[in-house]
C-alpha positions as CSV (number, residue, x, y, z in Angstrom):
1,M,-103.8,-106.7,-68.8
2,N,-102.9,-104.6,-71.8
3,F,-101.7,-105.8,-75.2
4,D,-98.0,-105.0,-75.7
5,H,-96.7,-106.6,-78.9
6,V,-96.6,-109.5,-81.3
7,G,-93.5,-111.6,-81.2
8,I,-92.1,-112.8,-84.6
9,A,-89.5,-115.6,-84.9
10,V,-86.9,-114.6,-87.6
11,K,-83.6,-116.1,-88.8
12,S,-82.0,-112.6,-89.0
13,I,-83.4,-109.4,-87.5
14,E,-81.6,-107.2,-90.0
15,D,-82.7,-109.2,-93.0
16,Y,-86.4,-109.5,-91.9
17,F,-86.5,-105.8,-91.2
18,D,-84.8,-104.7,-94.4
19,K,-86.5,-107.2,-96.8
20,Q,-90.0,-107.2,-95.4
21,L,-90.9,-104.7,-92.8
22,N,-89.1,-101.7,-94.3
23,T,-89.2,-102.5,-98.0
24,V,-92.7,-104.0,-98.2
25,F,-94.6,-102.4,-95.3
26,G,-92.7,-99.1,-94.9
27,V,-91.8,-99.7,-91.2
28,T,-88.9,-97.4,-90.5
29,Q,-88.4,-97.6,-86.7
30,L,-86.2,-100.4,-85.4
31,S,-84.8,-100.4,-81.9
32,E,-81.2,-101.4,-81.0
33,I,-80.7,-105.1,-81.1
34,V,-80.1,-106.6,-77.6
35,V,-78.7,-110.0,-76.8
36,D,-80.5,-111.8,-74.0
37,P,-78.6,-114.9,-72.9
38,I,-81.3,-115.8,-70.4
39,Q,-83.9,-116.0,-73.2
40,N,-81.1,-117.4,-75.6
41,C,-81.9,-114.9,-78.4
42,K,-81.4,-111.5,-79.9
43,I,-84.3,-109.1,-79.7
44,A,-85.3,-105.8,-81.4
45,F,-88.6,-104.0,-81.6
46,A,-90.0,-102.5,-84.8
47,T,-92.8,-100.0,-84.5
48,T,-95.3,-99.4,-87.3
49,T,-96.5,-95.9,-88.2
50,N,-99.7,-96.5,-86.2
51,G,-97.8,-97.6,-83.1
52,V,-98.1,-101.4,-83.2
53,R,-94.9,-103.0,-81.7
54,L,-93.4,-106.1,-83.3
55,E,-90.7,-108.0,-81.4
56,L,-88.3,-109.6,-83.8
57,I,-86.7,-112.6,-82.1
58,E,-83.5,-114.2,-83.6
59,P,-82.0,-117.3,-82.0
60,L,-78.5,-117.1,-80.5
61,N,-77.7,-120.7,-81.1
62,E,-79.2,-124.1,-81.8
63,E,-80.6,-124.5,-78.2
64,S,-82.8,-121.3,-78.5
65,P,-86.5,-122.1,-78.3
66,V,-87.0,-119.9,-81.3
67,N,-85.3,-122.5,-83.4
68,H,-88.3,-124.8,-83.0
69,I,-90.6,-122.2,-84.7
70,L,-88.0,-121.6,-87.5
71,Q,-87.5,-125.3,-88.2
72,K,-91.2,-126.1,-88.0
73,K,-92.6,-123.2,-90.2
74,K,-89.6,-121.1,-91.2
75,G,-90.5,-118.4,-88.7
76,G,-93.6,-116.2,-88.3
77,I,-95.8,-115.2,-85.4
78,Y,-94.3,-116.7,-82.2
79,H,-96.4,-115.2,-79.4
80,L,-98.7,-112.4,-78.2
81,C,-97.5,-110.3,-75.3
82,F,-99.6,-108.6,-72.6
83,V,-98.3,-106.4,-69.8
84,A,-99.5,-107.8,-66.5
85,E,-100.4,-105.1,-63.9
86,N,-100.4,-107.8,-61.2
87,F,-97.8,-110.2,-62.5
88,D,-98.0,-113.0,-60.0
89,D,-101.8,-112.8,-59.7
90,D,-102.2,-112.7,-63.4
91,I,-100.1,-115.9,-63.8
92,K,-102.3,-117.6,-61.2
93,K,-105.4,-116.5,-63.1
94,C,-104.0,-117.9,-66.3
95,L,-103.1,-121.2,-64.7
96,A,-106.5,-121.5,-63.0
97,N,-108.0,-121.1,-66.5
98,K,-106.1,-124.1,-68.1
99,F,-103.1,-122.2,-69.4
100,I,-99.8,-124.2,-69.1
101,A,-96.6,-122.5,-68.0
102,L,-93.9,-123.1,-70.7
103,S,-91.2,-121.4,-68.6
104,N,-90.5,-120.0,-65.2
105,A,-90.9,-116.3,-64.6
106,Q,-87.5,-114.8,-65.3
107,P,-85.9,-111.4,-66.0
108,A,-85.7,-110.2,-69.6
109,I,-83.0,-107.8,-70.8
110,A,-85.3,-106.4,-73.5
111,F,-87.7,-105.3,-70.8
112,N,-85.2,-103.8,-68.4
113,N,-85.0,-107.0,-66.4
114,R,-88.7,-107.0,-65.7
115,R,-89.9,-110.6,-65.3
116,V,-91.6,-112.5,-68.2
117,I,-93.2,-115.8,-68.4
118,F,-94.4,-117.8,-71.5
119,L,-97.7,-119.8,-71.3
120,S,-99.6,-122.0,-73.7
121,S,-103.3,-121.0,-73.8
122,P,-106.0,-123.7,-73.9
123,T,-106.2,-123.2,-77.6
124,F,-102.4,-123.5,-78.0
125,E,-101.3,-119.9,-78.6
126,I,-98.1,-118.9,-76.9
127,I,-98.8,-116.0,-74.6
128,E,-96.0,-113.9,-73.0
129,L,-96.8,-111.9,-69.8
130,V,-94.4,-109.2,-68.9
131,E,-94.3,-107.5,-65.6
132,E,-95.5,-103.9,-65.5
133,E,-92.9,-101.3,-64.9
134,S,-92.9,-100.2,-61.3
135,K,-94.3,-96.8,-60.8
136,G,-92.0,-94.6,-58.7
137,L,-93.3,-92.6,-55.9
């Protein structure tokens, strides 16, 4: 598996980008904000000058799982994401190594409807696995 991004829970994508990433850290690249009703949030990706991707995750409503992070610690790092070359096998490998599935695998609009799953590691980090893009013939 390859590292893809760090997910950050934010109250407002625009405010977080403008007041922290851009103003303080000089991050200038922000993707289009997409609404993902399946994940119950708004999502945008910021990219640092050295290519690190940050996924900014804003809740759509009170039922969004991102609200738990915002209420508990006012936001911050939410998860680490890895691209799974063998998505189903990689999930099984995680589960066999005491990871706990926090969701079912489901399509994610931010990843062109590739499947994602959230897992809790044995040391309680939230890990997102995203299905690798299919390689055309």
